[in-house]
A tleap script that builds the chain and sets N, CA, C and O, in Angstrom:
source leaprc.protein.ff14SB
mol = sequence {
  NMET SER ILE PRO GLN ASP LEU LYS TYR THR
  GLU GLU HIE GLU TRP LEU ARG ARG GLU GLY
  ALA ASN ALA VAL ILE GLY ILE THR HIE HIE
  ALA GLN GLU ALA LEU GLY ASP ILE VAL PHE
  VAL GLU LEU PRO ALA VAL GLY THR THR ILE
  GLU LEU GLY LYS THR PHE GLY THR VAL GLU
  SER VAL LYS ALA VAL SER ASP LEU PHE ALA
  PRO VAL SER GLY GLU VAL LEU GLU ILE ASN
  GLU ALA LEU ALA SER GLY PRO GLU ILE VAL
  ASN ALA ASP PRO TYR ASP LYS ALA TRP MET
  VAL LYS VAL LYS LEU ALA ARG PRO ALA GLU
  ILE ASP LYS LEU LEU ASP ALA LYS ALA TYR
  ALA HIE LEU VAL ALA ALA ALA CLYS
}
set mol.1.N position { 84.245 92.439 108.545 }
set mol.1.CA position { 85.314 93.132 107.826 }
set mol.1.C position { 85.705 92.368 106.484 }
set mol.1.O position { 85.841 91.150 106.362 }
set mol.2.N position { 85.846 93.270 105.580 }
set mol.2.CA position { 86.117 92.637 104.173 }
set mol.2.C position { 87.583 92.575 103.997 }
set mol.2.O position { 88.304 93.451 104.476 }
set mol.3.N position { 88.076 91.524 103.297 }
set mol.3.CA position { 89.306 91.427 103.086 }
set mol.3.C position { 89.579 91.152 101.356 }
set mol.3.O position { 89.577 89.970 101.012 }
set mol.4.N position { 89.778 92.062 100.426 }
set mol.4.CA position { 89.860 91.782 99.329 }
set mol.4.C position { 90.816 90.728 98.801 }
set mol.4.O position { 92.017 90.653 99.059 }
set mol.5.N position { 90.055 89.872 97.971 }
set mol.5.CA position { 90.759 88.624 97.472 }
set mol.5.C position { 91.936 89.002 96.469 }
set mol.5.O position { 92.952 88.307 96.427 }
set mol.6.N position { 91.784 90.029 95.729 }
set mol.6.CA position { 92.811 90.259 94.667 }
set mol.6.C position { 94.394 91.039 95.199 }
set mol.6.O position { 95.308 91.319 94.424 }
set mol.7.N position { 94.402 91.273 96.666 }
set mol.7.CA position { 95.574 91.692 97.196 }
set mol.7.C position { 96.472 90.956 97.882 }
set mol.7.O position { 96.050 89.870 98.279 }
set mol.8.N position { 97.567 91.229 98.131 }
set mol.8.CA position { 98.471 90.443 99.044 }
set mol.8.C position { 98.797 91.161 100.303 }
set mol.8.O position { 98.531 92.363 100.335 }
set mol.9.N position { 99.272 90.666 101.224 }
set mol.9.CA position { 99.147 91.259 102.646 }
set mol.9.C position { 100.454 90.888 103.442 }
set mol.9.O position { 101.125 89.872 103.262 }
set mol.10.N position { 100.665 91.761 104.234 }
set mol.10.CA position { 101.999 91.635 105.293 }
set mol.10.C position { 101.418 91.192 106.635 }
set mol.10.O position { 100.252 91.400 106.971 }
set mol.11.N position { 102.272 90.607 107.318 }
set mol.11.CA position { 101.794 90.371 108.742 }
set mol.11.C position { 101.670 91.608 109.488 }
set mol.11.O position { 100.924 91.670 110.465 }
set mol.12.N position { 102.394 92.654 109.066 }
set mol.12.CA position { 102.176 94.009 109.794 }
set mol.12.C position { 101.013 94.745 109.315 }
set mol.12.O position { 100.795 95.856 109.799 }
set mol.13.N position { 100.292 94.297 108.484 }
set mol.13.CA position { 98.904 94.578 108.035 }
set mol.13.C position { 98.958 95.741 106.819 }
set mol.13.O position { 97.996 96.490 106.652 }
set mol.14.N position { 99.907 95.809 106.162 }
set mol.14.CA position { 99.906 96.392 105.012 }
set mol.14.C position { 99.599 95.691 103.719 }
set mol.14.O position { 100.135 94.601 103.515 }
set mol.15.N position { 98.760 96.228 102.796 }
set mol.15.CA position { 98.156 95.497 101.495 }
set mol.15.C position { 99.086 95.846 100.308 }
set mol.15.O position { 99.726 96.897 100.338 }
set mol.16.N position { 99.168 95.081 99.373 }
set mol.16.CA position { 99.834 95.449 98.009 }
set mol.16.C position { 98.946 94.947 96.890 }
set mol.16.O position { 98.431 93.830 96.850 }
set mol.17.N position { 98.828 95.899 95.992 }
set mol.17.CA position { 98.070 95.619 94.651 }
set mol.17.C position { 99.114 95.658 93.497 }
set mol.17.O position { 99.592 96.749 93.189 }
set mol.18.N position { 99.512 94.472 92.810 }
set mol.18.CA position { 100.343 94.629 91.585 }
set mol.18.C position { 99.652 95.247 90.379 }
set mol.18.O position { 98.507 94.988 90.009 }
set mol.19.N position { 100.491 96.089 89.824 }
set mol.19.CA position { 99.763 96.693 88.393 }
set mol.19.C position { 101.084 96.685 87.550 }
set mol.19.O position { 101.863 97.637 87.511 }
set mol.20.N position { 101.235 95.599 86.935 }
set mol.20.CA position { 102.422 95.453 85.961 }
set mol.20.C position { 103.571 95.287 86.581 }
set mol.20.O position { 103.752 94.326 87.328 }
set mol.21.N position { 104.695 96.406 86.298 }
set mol.21.CA position { 105.877 96.425 86.859 }
set mol.21.C position { 105.896 97.118 88.289 }
set mol.21.O position { 106.886 97.205 89.015 }
set mol.22.N position { 104.644 97.587 88.554 }
set mol.22.CA position { 104.477 98.569 89.844 }
set mol.22.C position { 103.590 97.904 90.842 }
set mol.22.O position { 102.980 96.858 90.622 }
set mol.23.N position { 103.565 98.492 91.807 }
set mol.23.CA position { 102.643 98.184 92.847 }
set mol.23.C position { 102.089 99.271 93.581 }
set mol.23.O position { 102.684 100.348 93.562 }
set mol.24.N position { 100.817 99.111 94.357 }
set mol.24.CA position { 100.253 100.207 95.014 }
set mol.24.C position { 100.243 99.472 96.542 }
set mol.24.O position { 100.057 98.269 96.720 }
set mol.25.N position { 100.488 100.489 97.610 }
set mol.25.CA position { 100.620 99.900 98.947 }
set mol.25.C position { 99.806 100.721 99.685 }
set mol.25.O position { 99.729 101.915 99.394 }
set mol.26.N position { 99.061 100.154 100.788 }
set mol.26.CA position { 98.251 100.849 101.675 }
set mol.26.C position { 98.202 100.140 103.119 }
set mol.26.O position { 99.056 99.292 103.380 }
set mol.27.N position { 97.319 100.440 103.959 }
set mol.27.CA position { 97.283 99.780 105.253 }
set mol.27.C position { 95.855 98.996 105.144 }
set mol.27.O position { 94.931 99.450 104.468 }
set mol.28.N position { 95.781 97.999 105.740 }
set mol.28.CA position { 94.380 97.317 105.811 }
set mol.28.C position { 93.362 97.800 106.746 }
set mol.28.O position { 93.645 98.568 107.666 }
set mol.29.N position { 92.188 97.365 106.526 }
set mol.29.CA position { 90.986 97.726 107.259 }
set mol.29.C position { 91.177 97.375 108.775 }
set mol.29.O position { 90.730 98.127 109.641 }
set mol.30.N position { 91.929 96.083 109.118 }
set mol.30.CA position { 92.207 95.731 110.445 }
set mol.30.C position { 93.145 96.935 110.994 }
set mol.30.O position { 92.748 97.617 111.939 }
set mol.31.N position { 94.181 97.136 110.488 }
set mol.31.CA position { 95.172 98.092 110.865 }
set mol.31.C position { 94.421 99.571 111.178 }
set mol.31.O position { 94.647 100.141 112.245 }
set mol.32.N position { 93.554 100.125 110.216 }
set mol.32.CA position { 93.157 101.366 110.662 }
set mol.32.C position { 92.223 101.196 111.668 }
set mol.32.O position { 92.135 102.091 112.508 }
set mol.33.N position { 91.377 100.046 111.763 }
set mol.33.CA position { 90.340 99.988 112.830 }
set mol.33.C position { 91.075 99.771 114.306 }
set mol.33.O position { 90.538 100.094 115.366 }
set mol.34.N position { 92.343 99.193 114.199 }
set mol.34.CA position { 93.074 98.902 115.625 }
set mol.34.C position { 93.582 100.157 115.870 }
set mol.34.O position { 93.610 100.455 117.064 }
set mol.35.N position { 94.040 101.077 115.005 }
set mol.35.CA position { 94.566 102.439 115.208 }
set mol.35.C position { 93.602 103.573 115.786 }
set mol.35.O position { 93.990 104.519 116.472 }
set mol.36.N position { 92.306 103.331 115.407 }
set mol.36.CA position { 91.367 104.420 115.635 }
set mol.36.C position { 91.389 105.550 114.565 }
set mol.36.O position { 91.766 105.356 113.409 }
set mol.37.N position { 90.984 106.668 115.012 }
set mol.37.CA position { 90.950 107.816 114.133 }
set mol.37.C position { 92.359 108.294 113.664 }
set mol.37.O position { 93.210 108.720 114.444 }
set mol.38.N position { 92.514 108.189 112.397 }
set mol.38.CA position { 93.707 108.536 111.788 }
set mol.38.C position { 93.896 110.226 111.649 }
set mol.38.O position { 93.096 110.925 111.027 }
set mol.39.N position { 94.946 110.679 112.252 }
set mol.39.CA position { 95.147 112.235 112.272 }
set mol.39.C position { 96.199 112.781 111.247 }
set mol.39.O position { 96.134 113.888 110.712 }
set mol.40.N position { 97.244 111.779 111.038 }
set mol.40.CA position { 98.259 112.287 110.216 }
set mol.40.C position { 98.961 111.190 109.478 }
set mol.40.O position { 99.159 110.197 110.178 }
set mol.41.N position { 99.381 111.117 108.264 }
set mol.41.CA position { 100.272 110.206 107.606 }
set mol.41.C position { 101.373 110.803 106.969 }
set mol.41.O position { 101.253 111.811 106.272 }
set mol.42.N position { 102.461 110.221 107.178 }
set mol.42.CA position { 103.829 110.743 106.776 }
set mol.42.C position { 104.299 109.775 105.668 }
set mol.42.O position { 104.393 108.608 106.051 }
set mol.43.N position { 104.569 109.975 104.565 }
set mol.43.CA position { 105.066 109.260 103.518 }
set mol.43.C position { 106.380 109.844 103.021 }
set mol.43.O position { 106.779 110.975 103.300 }
set mol.44.N position { 107.147 108.767 102.090 }
set mol.44.CA position { 108.413 109.203 101.630 }
set mol.44.C position { 108.105 109.954 100.433 }
set mol.44.O position { 106.967 109.966 99.963 }
set mol.45.N position { 109.160 110.635 99.878 }
set mol.45.CA position { 109.228 111.489 98.865 }
set mol.45.C position { 109.301 110.719 97.613 }
set mol.45.O position { 109.885 109.635 97.623 }
set mol.46.N position { 108.746 111.188 96.500 }
set mol.46.CA position { 108.774 110.480 95.140 }
set mol.46.C position { 110.247 110.419 94.943 }
set mol.46.O position { 111.010 111.282 95.375 }
set mol.47.N position { 110.647 109.288 94.224 }
set mol.47.CA position { 112.096 109.013 94.093 }
set mol.47.C position { 112.845 108.122 94.976 }
set mol.47.O position { 113.871 107.512 94.673 }
set mol.48.N position { 112.126 108.102 96.298 }
set mol.48.CA position { 112.890 107.345 97.544 }
set mol.48.C position { 112.905 105.899 97.206 }
set mol.48.O position { 111.955 105.410 96.594 }
set mol.49.N position { 113.879 105.222 97.551 }
set mol.49.CA position { 113.926 103.787 97.529 }
set mol.49.C position { 113.440 103.144 98.862 }
set mol.49.O position { 114.066 103.425 99.883 }
set mol.50.N position { 112.398 102.322 98.929 }
set mol.50.CA position { 112.093 101.595 99.932 }
set mol.50.C position { 112.489 100.365 99.891 }
set mol.50.O position { 112.659 99.838 98.791 }
set mol.51.N position { 112.715 99.664 101.059 }
set mol.51.CA position { 113.420 98.125 101.108 }
set mol.51.C position { 112.462 97.333 101.921 }
set mol.51.O position { 111.981 97.729 102.983 }
set mol.52.N position { 112.194 96.093 101.309 }
set mol.52.CA position { 111.340 95.062 102.005 }
set mol.52.C position { 111.608 95.134 103.534 }
set mol.52.O position { 112.741 95.287 103.988 }
set mol.53.N position { 110.622 95.028 104.209 }
set mol.53.CA position { 110.544 94.962 105.687 }
set mol.53.C position { 111.005 96.218 106.690 }
set mol.53.O position { 110.919 96.249 107.918 }
set mol.54.N position { 111.520 97.239 105.789 }
set mol.54.CA position { 112.096 98.335 106.460 }
set mol.54.C position { 110.935 99.577 106.450 }
set mol.54.O position { 110.165 99.623 105.491 }
set mol.55.N position { 110.843 100.423 107.365 }
set mol.55.CA position { 110.041 101.471 107.629 }
set mol.55.C position { 110.047 102.539 106.462 }
set mol.55.O position { 111.077 103.023 105.994 }
set mol.56.N position { 108.832 102.824 106.077 }
set mol.56.CA position { 108.860 103.832 104.755 }
set mol.56.C position { 107.863 104.945 105.198 }
set mol.56.O position { 107.657 105.838 104.377 }
set mol.57.N position { 107.257 104.997 106.328 }
set mol.57.CA position { 106.448 106.065 106.790 }
set mol.57.C position { 105.652 105.711 108.086 }
set mol.57.O position { 105.788 104.613 108.625 }
set mol.58.N position { 104.875 106.608 108.534 }
set mol.58.CA position { 104.118 106.358 109.640 }
set mol.58.C position { 102.650 106.860 109.615 }
set mol.58.O position { 102.332 107.699 108.773 }
set mol.59.N position { 101.778 106.402 110.468 }
set mol.59.CA position { 100.388 106.603 110.439 }
set mol.59.C position { 100.219 107.105 111.916 }
set mol.59.O position { 100.601 106.383 112.837 }
set mol.60.N position { 99.660 108.315 112.153 }
set mol.60.CA position { 99.495 108.523 113.459 }
set mol.60.C position { 97.915 108.743 113.768 }
set mol.60.O position { 97.216 109.461 113.053 }
set mol.61.N position { 97.484 108.134 114.772 }
set mol.61.CA position { 96.160 108.130 115.117 }
set mol.61.C position { 95.983 108.886 116.557 }
set mol.61.O position { 96.976 109.253 117.186 }
set mol.62.N position { 94.759 109.076 116.997 }
set mol.62.CA position { 94.467 109.550 118.221 }
set mol.62.C position { 95.144 108.614 119.376 }
set mol.62.O position { 95.506 109.029 120.477 }
set mol.63.N position { 95.237 107.367 118.944 }
set mol.63.CA position { 95.886 106.300 120.051 }
set mol.63.C position { 97.362 106.226 120.064 }
set mol.63.O position { 97.993 106.095 121.112 }
set mol.64.N position { 98.005 106.322 118.697 }
set mol.64.CA position { 99.417 105.887 118.729 }
set mol.64.C position { 99.930 106.259 117.401 }
set mol.64.O position { 99.159 106.656 116.527 }
set mol.65.N position { 101.285 106.141 117.196 }
set mol.65.CA position { 101.936 106.301 116.114 }
set mol.65.C position { 102.516 105.002 115.606 }
set mol.65.O position { 103.322 104.413 116.326 }
set mol.66.N position { 102.174 104.496 114.416 }
set mol.66.CA position { 102.769 103.379 114.001 }
set mol.66.C position { 103.503 103.403 112.595 }
set mol.66.O position { 103.200 104.157 111.671 }
set mol.67.N position { 104.419 102.547 112.582 }
set mol.67.CA position { 105.210 102.600 111.374 }
set mol.67.C position { 104.617 101.812 110.335 }
set mol.67.O position { 103.910 100.837 110.590 }
set mol.68.N position { 104.890 102.216 109.120 }
set mol.68.CA position { 104.555 101.508 107.919 }
set mol.68.C position { 105.681 100.819 107.475 }
set mol.68.O position { 106.774 101.384 107.470 }
set mol.69.N position { 105.532 99.515 107.054 }
set mol.69.CA position { 106.537 98.588 106.776 }
set mol.69.C position { 106.548 98.278 105.258 }
set mol.69.O position { 105.466 97.912 104.799 }
set mol.70.N position { 107.531 98.360 104.459 }
set mol.70.CA position { 107.589 98.144 103.049 }
set mol.70.C position { 107.180 96.681 102.799 }
set mol.70.O position { 107.774 95.810 103.436 }
set mol.71.N position { 106.272 96.358 101.976 }
set mol.71.CA position { 106.001 94.728 101.707 }
set mol.71.C position { 106.878 94.341 100.508 }
set mol.71.O position { 107.045 93.167 100.178 }
set mol.72.N position { 107.326 95.191 99.993 }
set mol.72.CA position { 108.467 94.833 98.714 }
set mol.72.C position { 109.514 96.208 98.695 }
set mol.72.O position { 109.391 97.288 99.273 }
set mol.73.N position { 110.428 95.776 97.923 }
set mol.73.CA position { 111.531 96.830 97.629 }
set mol.73.C position { 111.174 97.638 96.372 }
set mol.73.O position { 110.438 97.169 95.504 }
set mol.74.N position { 111.640 98.694 96.307 }
set mol.74.CA position { 111.176 99.575 94.915 }
set mol.74.C position { 111.300 101.189 95.214 }
set mol.74.O position { 111.452 101.762 96.293 }
set mol.75.N position { 111.192 101.684 93.984 }
set mol.75.CA position { 111.427 103.283 93.996 }
set mol.75.C position { 110.136 103.821 93.960 }
set mol.75.O position { 109.320 103.433 93.124 }
set mol.76.N position { 109.859 104.739 94.849 }
set mol.76.CA position { 108.498 105.487 95.146 }
set mol.76.C position { 108.263 106.373 93.855 }
set mol.76.O position { 109.039 107.288 93.581 }
set mol.77.N position { 107.094 106.050 93.022 }
set mol.77.CA position { 106.681 106.745 91.862 }
set mol.77.C position { 105.841 107.923 92.152 }
set mol.77.O position { 105.924 109.052 91.668 }
set mol.78.N position { 104.935 107.410 93.118 }
set mol.78.CA position { 103.755 108.467 93.508 }
set mol.78.C position { 103.406 108.338 94.969 }
set mol.78.O position { 103.525 107.283 95.591 }
set mol.79.N position { 102.957 109.502 95.497 }
set mol.79.CA position { 102.294 109.137 96.951 }
set mol.79.C position { 100.858 109.761 96.865 }
set mol.79.O position { 100.625 110.631 96.026 }
set mol.80.N position { 100.050 109.386 97.596 }
set mol.80.CA position { 98.660 109.712 97.686 }
set mol.80.C position { 98.592 111.038 98.612 }
set mol.80.O position { 98.450 111.096 99.834 }
set mol.81.N position { 98.741 112.126 97.638 }
set mol.81.CA position { 98.771 113.545 98.285 }
set mol.81.C position { 97.397 113.992 99.036 }
set mol.81.O position { 97.302 114.885 99.878 }
set mol.82.N position { 96.418 113.211 98.566 }
set mol.82.CA position { 95.117 113.491 99.329 }
set mol.82.C position { 95.063 113.269 100.964 }
set mol.82.O position { 94.326 113.857 101.755 }
set mol.83.N position { 95.964 112.343 101.223 }
set mol.83.CA position { 96.253 111.841 102.709 }
set mol.83.C position { 96.747 112.971 103.502 }
set mol.83.O position { 96.546 113.004 104.716 }
set mol.84.N position { 97.438 113.984 102.830 }
set mol.84.CA position { 98.133 115.047 103.531 }
set mol.84.C position { 96.903 115.995 104.200 }
set mol.84.O position { 96.869 116.263 105.401 }
set mol.85.N position { 96.209 116.315 103.522 }
set mol.85.CA position { 94.945 117.167 104.107 }
set mol.85.C position { 93.812 116.428 104.483 }
set mol.85.O position { 92.935 116.985 105.142 }
set mol.86.N position { 93.696 115.087 104.110 }
set mol.86.CA position { 92.448 114.250 104.595 }
set mol.86.C position { 92.860 112.755 105.259 }
set mol.86.O position { 92.379 111.726 104.785 }
set mol.87.N position { 93.657 112.733 106.232 }
set mol.87.CA position { 94.191 111.413 106.647 }
set mol.87.C position { 93.121 110.555 107.065 }
set mol.87.O position { 93.377 109.353 107.138 }
set mol.88.N position { 91.930 110.967 107.362 }
set mol.88.CA position { 90.848 110.373 107.765 }
set mol.88.C position { 90.362 109.607 106.692 }
set mol.88.O position { 89.458 108.828 106.990 }
set mol.89.N position { 90.733 109.628 105.507 }
set mol.89.CA position { 90.390 108.760 104.176 }
set mol.89.C position { 90.644 107.372 104.675 }
set mol.89.O position { 89.834 106.466 104.483 }
set mol.90.N position { 91.926 107.187 105.402 }
set mol.90.CA position { 92.275 105.918 105.698 }
set mol.90.C position { 91.334 105.201 106.449 }
set mol.90.O position { 91.224 103.979 106.347 }
set mol.91.N position { 90.646 105.892 107.203 }
set mol.91.CA position { 89.606 105.105 108.174 }
set mol.91.C position { 88.454 104.931 107.159 }
set mol.91.O position { 87.873 103.848 107.224 }
set mol.92.N position { 88.034 105.801 106.249 }
set mol.92.CA position { 86.959 105.538 105.524 }
set mol.92.C position { 87.090 104.389 104.270 }
set mol.92.O position { 86.204 103.559 104.060 }
set mol.93.N position { 88.167 104.469 103.587 }
set mol.93.CA position { 88.371 103.646 102.541 }
set mol.93.C position { 89.907 103.239 102.231 }
set mol.93.O position { 90.683 103.703 101.395 }
set mol.94.N position { 90.083 102.203 103.198 }
set mol.94.CA position { 91.541 101.902 103.296 }
set mol.94.C position { 92.041 101.227 102.158 }
set mol.94.O position { 93.255 101.287 101.962 }
set mol.95.N position { 91.171 100.461 101.206 }
set mol.95.CA position { 91.573 99.810 100.154 }
set mol.95.C position { 91.452 100.494 98.804 }
set mol.95.O position { 91.734 99.824 97.810 }
set mol.96.N position { 91.113 101.592 98.678 }
set mol.96.CA position { 90.753 102.350 97.583 }
set mol.96.C position { 91.208 103.894 97.567 }
set mol.96.O position { 92.291 104.191 97.062 }
set mol.97.N position { 90.545 104.666 98.008 }
set mol.97.CA position { 91.063 106.165 98.015 }
set mol.97.C position { 92.226 106.212 98.883 }
set mol.97.O position { 93.097 107.017 98.553 }
set mol.98.N position { 92.422 105.505 99.937 }
set mol.98.CA position { 93.509 105.690 100.909 }
set mol.98.C position { 94.698 104.892 100.534 }
set mol.98.O position { 95.411 104.515 101.464 }
set mol.99.N position { 95.006 104.594 99.407 }
set mol.99.CA position { 96.223 103.861 99.018 }
set mol.99.C position { 97.386 104.991 99.377 }
set mol.99.O position { 97.195 106.193 99.195 }
set mol.100.N position { 98.586 104.453 99.901 }
set mol.100.CA position { 99.412 105.414 100.181 }
set mol.100.C position { 100.631 105.736 99.395 }
set mol.100.O position { 101.001 106.910 99.392 }
set mol.101.N position { 101.324 104.819 98.704 }
set mol.101.CA position { 102.464 104.993 97.776 }
set mol.101.C position { 102.156 103.903 96.559 }
set mol.101.O position { 101.469 102.888 96.672 }
set mol.102.N position { 102.797 104.343 95.442 }
set mol.102.CA position { 102.966 103.557 94.187 }
set mol.102.C position { 104.433 103.460 94.029 }
set mol.102.O position { 105.155 104.456 94.047 }
set mol.103.N position { 104.920 102.103 93.857 }
set mol.103.CA position { 106.304 101.911 93.703 }
set mol.103.C position { 106.672 101.096 92.367 }
set mol.103.O position { 105.880 100.248 91.956 }
set mol.104.N position { 107.625 101.299 91.831 }
set mol.104.CA position { 108.189 100.483 90.804 }
set mol.104.C position { 109.039 99.337 91.425 }
set mol.104.O position { 110.071 99.532 92.066 }
set mol.105.N position { 108.575 98.306 91.204 }
set mol.105.CA position { 109.113 96.950 91.900 }
set mol.105.C position { 110.432 96.696 91.393 }
set mol.105.O position { 110.677 96.521 90.199 }
set mol.106.N position { 111.472 96.677 92.537 }
set mol.106.CA position { 112.783 96.319 92.209 }
set mol.106.C position { 113.049 94.825 92.216 }
set mol.106.O position { 113.977 94.439 91.506 }
set mol.107.N position { 112.302 93.843 92.984 }
set mol.107.CA position { 112.325 92.639 92.864 }
set mol.107.C position { 110.891 92.036 92.943 }
set mol.107.O position { 110.295 91.812 93.997 }
set mol.108.N position { 110.416 91.802 91.685 }
set mol.108.CA position { 108.968 91.495 91.781 }
set mol.108.C position { 108.568 90.014 92.477 }
set mol.108.O position { 107.435 89.677 92.821 }
set mol.109.N position { 109.840 89.196 92.596 }
set mol.109.CA position { 109.514 87.907 93.232 }
set mol.109.C position { 109.136 87.968 94.567 }
set mol.109.O position { 108.472 87.056 95.059 }
set mol.110.N position { 109.562 89.165 95.358 }
set mol.110.CA position { 109.236 89.539 96.874 }
set mol.110.C position { 107.702 89.302 97.022 }
set mol.110.O position { 107.295 88.864 98.098 }
set mol.111.N position { 106.802 89.569 95.985 }
set mol.111.CA position { 105.541 89.639 96.011 }
set mol.111.C position { 104.935 88.177 96.437 }
set mol.111.O position { 103.928 88.061 97.135 }
set mol.112.N position { 105.674 87.104 95.931 }
set mol.112.CA position { 105.395 85.711 96.160 }
set mol.112.C position { 105.435 85.351 97.592 }
set mol.112.O position { 104.750 84.401 97.970 }
set mol.113.N position { 106.323 86.151 98.608 }
set mol.113.CA position { 106.330 85.752 100.000 }
set mol.113.C position { 105.375 86.527 100.872 }
set mol.113.O position { 105.514 86.521 102.095 }
set mol.114.N position { 104.331 87.248 100.225 }
set mol.114.CA position { 103.365 88.017 101.018 }
set mol.114.C position { 102.177 87.021 101.267 }
set mol.114.O position { 102.114 85.968 100.632 }
set mol.115.N position { 101.400 87.310 102.042 }
set mol.115.CA position { 99.958 86.342 102.252 }
set mol.115.C position { 99.115 86.632 101.409 }
set mol.115.O position { 99.129 87.750 100.893 }
set mol.116.N position { 98.200 85.705 101.078 }
set mol.116.CA position { 97.207 85.820 100.316 }
set mol.116.C position { 95.835 86.186 101.072 }
set mol.116.O position { 95.875 86.021 102.291 }
set mol.117.N position { 94.785 86.598 100.599 }
set mol.117.CA position { 93.646 86.797 101.381 }
set mol.117.C position { 93.336 85.811 102.631 }
set mol.117.O position { 93.135 86.185 103.786 }
set mol.118.N position { 93.340 84.415 102.139 }
set mol.118.CA position { 93.067 83.432 103.035 }
set mol.118.C position { 93.880 83.571 104.367 }
set mol.118.O position { 93.449 83.668 105.516 }
set mol.119.N position { 95.230 83.555 103.889 }
set mol.119.CA position { 96.240 83.472 104.927 }
set mol.119.C position { 96.079 84.614 105.744 }
set mol.119.O position { 96.150 84.374 106.949 }
set mol.120.N position { 95.865 85.889 105.394 }
set mol.120.CA position { 95.751 87.133 106.177 }
set mol.120.C position { 94.435 86.888 106.903 }
set mol.120.O position { 94.481 87.142 108.107 }
set mol.121.N position { 93.474 86.526 106.513 }
set mol.121.CA position { 92.287 86.275 107.407 }
set mol.121.C position { 92.531 85.489 108.727 }
set mol.121.O position { 92.130 85.830 109.840 }
set mol.122.N position { 93.265 84.364 108.415 }
set mol.122.CA position { 93.564 83.523 109.553 }
set mol.122.C position { 94.522 84.267 110.428 }
set mol.122.O position { 94.482 84.058 111.640 }
set mol.123.N position { 95.393 85.130 109.918 }
set mol.123.CA position { 96.225 85.827 110.874 }
set mol.123.C position { 95.386 86.933 111.684 }
set mol.123.O position { 95.555 87.134 112.887 }
set mol.124.N position { 94.504 87.594 110.923 }
set mol.124.CA position { 93.569 88.531 111.795 }
set mol.124.C position { 92.738 87.830 112.794 }
set mol.124.O position { 92.549 88.243 113.938 }
set mol.125.N position { 92.242 86.720 112.281 }
set mol.125.CA position { 91.301 85.878 113.286 }
set mol.125.C position { 92.083 85.371 114.550 }
set mol.125.O position { 91.477 85.372 115.622 }
set mol.126.N position { 93.353 84.947 114.504 }
set mol.126.CA position { 94.246 84.455 115.519 }
set mol.126.C position { 94.528 85.772 116.481 }
set mol.126.O position { 94.709 85.644 117.692 }
set mol.127.N position { 94.542 86.949 115.863 }
set mol.127.CA position { 95.041 88.077 116.760 }
set mol.127.C position { 93.798 88.391 117.668 }
set mol.127.O position { 93.996 89.058 118.683 }
set mol.128.N position { 92.443 87.925 117.351 }
set mol.128.CA position { 91.523 88.448 118.100 }
set mol.128.C position { 91.284 87.703 119.387 }
set mol.128.O position { 90.435 88.103 120.183 }
savepdb mol mol.pdb
quit
């Protein structure tokens, strides 16, 4: 399993990529693998405010429905519309094509509390 070095991670298996004053958020390879075949993704509307640690959407697989937890606080600028008609993209490409939301960061310092790739790799290894 590949864990991109340039991303930050949550203990709930979301990833974040900072892009200036904004951030892109998705779920990790580990998360999609644990869920199995993704059949539906529910995301917030553009303009919605998400709050650190709070649920901002769900991912439904053939096994379960899982909440998505915000790694940072901010305003949703864009959602990945492709996931509405092709949720299986999350299984195929969780770090690139299957990004979920882009947000304008409300408190950029929250990123400093996220895990780096090494710490996330330890978290995943400990869970096995």
